[in-house]
N, C-alpha and C positions, 0 to 999 in steps of 0.2 A: 799655524797662518792659513790665513786666506790667500787665494789666488792673488787678489789684489795688492798683498802686503810681501808675498814669498819672492825674494828676486829669482827664482828659479823658474817660476811659472807664468809665462806668457797670457795676460788677460785678453779674450776676444774683445776687439774693439771695432764698431761701426764705422767704413767709410763714409764721409758726408760729400766728397767731393775729391776728384781726380782731374790735374790740370798739365797739359803739356808745357814746358819752358823751352826746351831746345830738343833737337834731332834726339837726342839719345839720355834726355833728364826729365823728370817729372817729378811732380806735387802731390803729395797725398793728405787730405784735411781729415782728422779722424775726430771721433768724439773724445773730446778732453775729460770729460768724466772729473772736471775741479782739479786734474793732475799737474798740481803745480812745478815748474821746473826754472832754473836759471839759466840764462844766455852762458850759451857754450857746452851744454849737458847735451847727452844722445839717450837714446832709446835703443834698445833689440826690437828689431822687428821680425815677426815669424811667419811667413806664408806656409798655411798648413799642409802638411805632405811634401814641403820642398825643401826648406830651411829657413836660416835664421841670419839677419845682418844688423852690425852696427849703424845707426843711422843719426847725425847730428839734427837736433831740433831746429827748424827754420823761422819757427813763427813767433807772434808777439807773445812775451812770458806776461804781459796784461791782461790776457784773455786767456785763462785755463779753460776756456771751454772747447776749445777749438786746439786740436793737438796738429801742428803741420812739420813734414818731412819731407826734404827736395832731395831726389834720389836720382844717381846715375845708373844706368842699365849697363853694367859691364861684366856679370858674371851671371852663372846659372840662378841663384835666387831672385837678385833683382831683374832681371830678363823676365823671369816668369811672373814677377808684381806688374812690368809694366803690360804684360798681356793680361793679366787675372784681374789686376784691381779695379773695381766697378763700385759705382755709388751704390751702396746698400750692403754691399758685401764686406767682410771683416778681415783684419789682420790682428796676430796676437802681438802684444805689445807688453815688455819688460821694461822697466826704468820708473823714472830717471836716473841715469848713473854719472860719474864722474865730476869732475872739478869745472868751475865755470870762471869766466871771463871776469875780471875784477871791477864791475862798472860802478860797484858804491865807493870800494876805495878809491876809486880815481877822480871821484868829485871833486871839483874845484881844479882839474886839470884841464890840458888838452886833450883830447882825444883822436890818434892817427890810427885808422883804420885801415888795414892794409890786404887784399883779399885777390887771389888768382883764381878764376876758373869757378869750380865747384866750392871753393872755398870762401866764397861771400854766404853758402848757405849757414853756416854756422855763425856768423858775425850779423847777419841781418837782423837777429834778438837786439844785437848792442845798437843797432840804429834805431829800432822800434824805441828800445830804453831811453838812451839818450836824447830822443827827439821828444818825449813823453815827458821828460824831465829836462828840457834843455838849458832852463836856465840856473842846472847844478853844474853844468861844463863851462869849461872857455870853448876856443875855437874846436868845433868839429869838424874832421876831415875823412872823407873816403876816397882812397886810391884803389880803384877796382880795373882787372885785366883780364883778359881771356884771348883764346884762340884767334877767334876772328867776330865779328858783330853778331853772325847767327847762333855763337856760344855764351853770349852774355845773359846773365841770369836777371830777372827781376827788372827787366828794361825799363816798363810803365811806372816803377818806382823811383828811377833816380832823379827824374826832375822834380818829383814830389817831395823828396829829401831836400833836394838843392834849396828848394822854396821854403824850407824849414831851419834856413841860416846854418845850413849844411855847405860844405865844400865836397863837390863829387868831380873826382877826375876820372875817366874810364880810357882806357889804352886796349888795344888788338896787337897780336904779333903781326897779322898780316889783313890785309882789308882789299875788297874793290872799290872801283871808282866812284860808287856811291857812298862811302863812308867819307865824314867828313871830321870826323875826331881823331885823336891822337894815332900813332902807330909806334907800337916798342914797347918796352917791358915793363912791369910794376916797378922795380927798385929805380928805375929812372926818375920818375915821377917824384920820388922825395926831391929831387935837386928843385924842382920848380915850386916845392910846398913852404910856406915860412913852419919854422919850426923851433920851438924854445926849448932845449934839451932839459933845462931844470923843471919843467912844469907840464911835460908833456907824458902820456902813457900810450903806449904802441901796442897795438894787438894784430897778430897777422894770423892767417889762415891761408894754405894753398899748398901747390905741389913744394916741396923741400926743397928743391934746387930755387924756386921764387924765392921762399922764406930767407933761404942760404945767405942769397944776395942783397934781398932787403935788409938781412940783420947787417951784412957789413956796409952797407950803404949808412945805416942808422948810426952804427959805429962810429963813421966818419964824419957824422953831424954831431957828434957828442952825446949821443944818448947812451945812458948807463943802461947795462944786463938788467937791472931791478927793474926799470922801467919799460922792459919788452917781455910781451907775452904771447906763446906760440901755442896753437892746435896742433897736436901729432896726430898722425894717423899710423895705426900699426893694426897688425890683425886680431882683432878683439873675438873671443869667441864665449866665455863666461861673462863677463862685463863687472865680475867681482873680485878676482885678483887669484883665482883659484888654478885656472889652468896654464898659465906662462906663457900664453901666444904672443902676447905685446909687451913683452919685458925689453925696456930700454935701459940696458944697463942696470942697475939698482931700482928702476922705476917700473910701474906697471902703468902703462898710458889708462887701462880701464879706469882704474880708481884713483889714480895720484894725479892723471891726467882726466883728459886730453889737452886742457889749456893749462901750462906750465911756466913759469916765470925761467926766462932764459939762464940768469945766472944758475939757476939749479940744475941745469942740463949742458951748459956750453961745451965741457971737455967732452962730449959726444955729438953734440948737435953738427949735423951734416957730413957725419961720417956714414959712408955708404954702405961699409960692411955691418952695421951696428941694426 
């Protein structure tokens, strides 16, 4: 196998641009090398001599020439990436891996996209896909929340999405006097959102506590588990189901997920000890 097709071998990939998003989050744009991906998939990013981390692809699936990852600097490898990633330098890339959001199966449905914090990054490709093919979907709604206004991702895009016949509702946990938007949690936004449970597909990504309460709210509105999809986060190391680090009951998040239909994991979903 070549390095390009070998799932174990990272391909050195040139950085085109690095952009700060928030105080602890940054976006890296890499040469796509026509590396096609589906919304919801992830790559393993390797900083040479430091380590490797799984990162969801946050760019436009319609543009395989640019590979975009939005990264929170919280551990040894990602903190080093934040310091060292520069235009013209390189990261190793393995992937893409994992399952995808069911954007094609959802055609004809209303889309309800719910994101918390960094969870908007794996759902951003869904927004790009849905707005590029707007006529294929019914109502498209994004419910997004973060800890504070300063922690909101892709703020410059929210208005553009809303102008393309998409409902965008944003909330924060806490805010100062200059914030004029909503204050509260993401699940509460469901109460002010029109929802037809017979024709809605919901896609959720964020902290598990946010997804757990969001699921309860959607259940109360009559949405079946078969229509709810969640993106799970676990400690993924090999990305191909060999090492077992990301095992979630009988499921390996790296190869069976990260996107999983809720009815398939409902028995374990939200159990903190799993």
